[in-house]
C-alpha positions in Angstrom: -5.0 19.3 8.8 -2.6 17.4 11.2 0.7 15.8 10.7 -0.8 12.6 11.2 -2.7 13.4 7.9 0.8 14.4 5.7 2.5 11.4 7.0 -0.4 9.1 5.3 0.0 10.7 2.0 4.0 11.0 2.2 3.7 6.7 2.9 1.1 6.3 0.9 2.6 7.5 -2.7 5.9 5.6 -1.5 3.6 2.1 -0.9 2.1 2.9 -4.0 4.8 3.6 -6.1 6.9 0.9 -5.4 3.5 -1.8 -5.4 3.3 -0.6 -9.3 7.4 -1.4 -9.7 6.6 -4.8 -7.7 3.4 -5.8 -9.3 3.3 -4.5 -12.9 7.2 -2.5 -14.1 5.0 1.3 -13.6 3.1 3.4 -10.9 -0.3 4.2 -11.1 -0.5 7.5 -11.2 0.1 9.9 -7.6 -3.4 9.6 -6.9 -3.5 6.4 -7.4 -0.2 5.4 -5.8 -1.6 7.0 -2.9 -5.1 5.3 -2.6 -2.9 1.6 -3.6 -0.3 2.4 -0.9 -2.8 4.2 2.2 -5.0 0.6 1.4 -2.1 -0.9 1.6 -1.4 0.4 4.7 -4.0 -0.2 6.7 -4.1 -4.2 4.7 -0.7 -4.4 6.2 -1.7 -3.3 9.5 -4.3 -5.9 9.8 -2.1 -8.5 8.3 0.6 -7.7 10.7 -1.3 -6.9 13.5 -2.5 -10.7 13.7 1.0 -12.0 13.2 2.3 -10.7 16.0 4.1 -7.3 14.9 4.3 -4.2 17.3 1.7 -1.3 15.2 4.9 1.0 15.2 8.3 1.3 14.3 8.6 4.1 12.4 8.6 5.8 8.9 10.5 2.8 7.4 8.7 0.3 8.8 5.0 2.2 8.1 6.2 2.4 4.1 7.0 -2.0 4.3 4.2 -3.2 5.9 1.8 -0.5 3.7 3.7 -2.3 0.6 3.3 -5.7 2.2 -0.3 -4.7 2.6 -0.6 -3.0 -0.9 1.3 -6.1 -3.1 -1.8 -8.1 -1.6 -4.4 -5.9 -1.5 -3.2 -5.9 -5.7 -2.7 -9.3 -6.1 -6.1 -9.6 -4.8 -7.6 -7.2 -7.1 -6.2 -8.9 -9.9 -7.8 -12.6 -9.3 -11.3 -11.3 -8.0 -11.4 -9.0 -11.2 -9.1 -11.5 -13.4 -7.7 -8.5 -15.8 -11.2 -6.5 -16.0 -8.8 -3.7 -14.4 -6.7 -2.7 -16.2 -5.1 -0.3 -14.4 -4.7 -1.7 -10.7 
């Protein structure tokens, strides 16, 4: 396991926790926060690259992009499930 993997976990945890605060007023638990944050980082990176933003910018940039992606992912997931998934 390299340092990159650890940073993905840290960014995922922070982004997932922030998304929980933004979307529902609380986090989803450490594991779900990490998963949502990592998915958010992938979604956010995809969106930002298509908007013409650079792929590197440091830790804060990575967290902001991951939060944007995680909020978008959570919003879309709620639209698709229409409330059937209460934790996400």
